[in-house]
C-alpha positions as CSV (number, residue, x, y, z in Angstrom):
1,M,-0.8,-11.2,-18.4
2,L,1.2,-8.1,-17.4
3,E,-1.2,-7.4,-14.5
4,Y,-0.9,-10.9,-13.3
5,F,2.9,-10.7,-13.4
6,V,3.0,-7.4,-11.5
7,I,0.6,-8.5,-8.8
8,S,2.2,-11.9,-8.3
9,E,5.6,-10.2,-8.0
10,I,4.5,-7.7,-5.5
11,L,2.2,-10.0,-3.5
12,P,3.9,-13.4,-3.7
13,K,1.3,-15.2,-1.5
14,F,-1.2,-14.7,-4.4
15,A,1.1,-16.1,-7.1
16,G,-1.6,-18.6,-8.1
17,D,-4.3,-17.9,-10.7
18,I,-5.5,-14.5,-9.4
19,K,-8.6,-14.4,-11.6
20,N,-9.8,-17.7,-10.1
21,S,-8.9,-16.9,-6.5
22,T,-10.6,-13.5,-6.1
23,M,-14.2,-12.9,-5.2
24,L,-16.7,-10.3,-4.2
25,T,-19.8,-11.9,-2.6
26,P,-23.1,-10.0,-2.4
27,Y,-24.3,-9.6,1.2
28,K,-27.0,-7.7,3.1
29,I,-25.2,-5.5,5.6
30,K,-27.2,-7.0,8.5
31,D,-26.0,-10.5,7.5
32,Y,-22.4,-9.4,7.3
33,C,-22.6,-7.8,10.7
34,K,-24.2,-10.9,12.2
35,E,-21.5,-13.2,10.7
36,F,-18.4,-11.0,11.1
37,N,-19.3,-8.7,14.0
38,P,-17.2,-5.8,12.6
39,T,-15.8,-2.9,14.5
40,W,-15.7,0.0,12.0
41,T,-12.7,2.4,12.0
42,V,-15.1,5.4,12.1
43,Q,-18.6,6.0,13.6
44,M,-21.0,4.9,10.9
45,P,-24.1,7.1,10.3
46,D,-27.5,5.7,9.7
47,G,-27.7,3.7,6.5
48,C,-23.9,3.2,6.3
49,P,-22.6,0.9,5.0
50,P,-25.6,0.6,2.7
51,E,-27.9,-2.4,2.8
52,D,-26.4,-4.1,-0.3
53,V,-22.7,-4.6,-0.1
54,L,-20.0,-6.9,-1.5
55,V,-17.7,-8.9,0.8
56,P,-14.2,-9.3,-0.6
57,S,-12.3,-12.6,-0.4
58,E,-8.6,-12.4,-1.5
59,H,-9.6,-9.6,-3.8
60,P,-7.0,-7.1,-5.1
61,F,-7.7,-3.4,-4.9
62,Y,-5.6,-0.3,-5.3
63,R,-5.6,3.1,-3.5
64,L,-3.9,6.3,-4.4
65,A,-1.2,7.5,-2.0
66,K,0.2,10.9,-1.3
67,Q,3.8,9.7,-1.6
68,A,5.3,7.7,-4.4
69,D,7.4,5.3,-2.2
70,A,5.6,5.0,1.1
71,Y,2.1,4.9,2.7
72,N,0.9,5.9,6.1
73,E,-2.3,6.3,8.1
74,E,-3.0,9.6,6.4
75,D,-3.6,7.7,3.1
76,F,-6.4,5.9,4.9
77,R,-8.4,8.9,6.1
78,S,-11.9,9.3,4.7
79,Y,-13.2,12.6,3.3
80,A,-15.5,12.8,6.4
81,E,-12.5,12.5,8.7
82,A,-10.5,15.1,6.8
83,D,-13.3,17.6,6.9
84,P,-15.6,16.7,9.8
85,A,-17.3,20.2,9.9
86,R,-18.6,19.8,6.3
87,N,-22.3,19.0,5.8
88,W,-22.0,15.9,3.6
89,G,-25.8,15.5,3.2
90,E,-26.7,12.4,1.2
91,Q,-23.0,11.9,0.3
92,L,-22.1,11.0,4.0
93,P,-22.2,7.2,3.5
94,L,-19.6,7.6,0.7
95,A,-17.6,10.3,2.6
96,V,-17.0,7.9,5.6
97,G,-15.8,5.2,3.2
98,L,-12.5,5.0,1.3
99,S,-12.2,5.2,-2.5
100,I,-10.5,2.1,-4.0
101,I,-10.0,0.9,-7.5
102,D,-10.2,-2.7,-8.7
103,N,-7.9,-2.2,-11.7
104,E,-4.2,-1.5,-11.5
105,K,-3.9,0.2,-14.9
106,K,-6.8,2.5,-14.0
107,A,-5.3,3.4,-10.7
108,R,-2.0,4.3,-12.4
109,K,-3.9,6.3,-15.0
110,N,-5.6,8.3,-12.3
111,L,-2.3,9.6,-11.1
112,K,-2.0,11.5,-14.4
113,L,-5.4,13.3,-14.1
114,P,-5.3,16.9,-12.8
115,M,-7.9,16.2,-10.1
116,F,-5.6,13.7,-8.5
117,R,-2.4,15.7,-8.7
118,Q,-2.0,15.5,-4.9
119,F,-1.3,11.8,-5.2
120,K,2.1,10.4,-6.2
121,G,1.8,6.6,-5.7
122,V,-0.4,3.5,-5.8
123,I,-0.9,1.1,-2.9
124,A,-1.8,-2.5,-3.7
125,L,-4.0,-4.3,-1.1
126,I,-5.8,-7.6,-0.9
127,L,-9.1,-7.4,1.0
128,N,-10.7,-10.2,2.9
129,P,-14.1,-10.5,4.7
130,T,-12.8,-9.2,8.1
131,D,-11.3,-6.1,6.4
132,G,-14.8,-4.6,5.7
133,V,-17.2,-4.3,2.9
134,V,-17.2,-2.6,-0.5
135,K,-19.7,-1.4,-3.1
136,Q,-19.2,-0.2,-6.6
137,T,-19.8,3.5,-6.6
138,G,-19.4,6.4,-8.9
139,V,-19.5,6.6,-12.7
140,H,-16.5,4.3,-13.3
141,R,-17.1,0.6,-12.9
142,S,-13.6,0.2,-11.4
143,H,-14.3,2.6,-8.5
144,Y,-15.5,1.2,-5.2
145,T,-16.1,2.6,-1.7
146,W,-14.6,0.6,1.1
147,W,-16.0,0.7,4.7
148,R,-13.0,-0.5,6.6
149,T,-12.9,-2.4,9.9
150,S,-10.4,-2.1,12.6
151,T,-9.1,-5.6,11.9
152,F,-7.6,-4.5,8.6
153,Q,-3.8,-4.8,8.8
154,M,-1.7,-2.1,7.1
155,S,1.2,-4.5,7.1
156,N,-0.5,-6.4,4.2
157,L,0.0,-3.4,1.8
158,K,2.6,-2.9,-0.9
159,M,3.6,0.3,-2.8
160,L,3.7,-0.2,-6.5
161,Q,6.6,1.1,-8.4
162,I,5.5,4.0,-10.6
């Protein structure tokens, strides 16, 4: 109940029953591209996004931010954009995507881990089909990679109080 209260306070347009209004729909990437004709924010390498993806609809996610009280474009740079000279090899499809978390408590908990010490805040976002596609990646079930489209609006974001 606490998560529902926090999300509904920060994102009032989703004050209804969030668990019933969120969805991730499985898609083949070719079907997603045919239906939504996306323009990706970065040049996608072959096989990226992967063939099997999830399309969000009013789905809440969280992303770590460098500052505690504000976000900017820098918070939405992929690893591949930050280090374009690196040979990413088989990890390139993940490196051009953005890491997001589908659980607010886990996002907040990540801020306390040494490997994330450069991050000071958590950004709450609601993703929709035109914002891109996601896929559960990594060892934690709450971690997703998001391949963002240029239609995503940063004005729909909110910083969570830490």
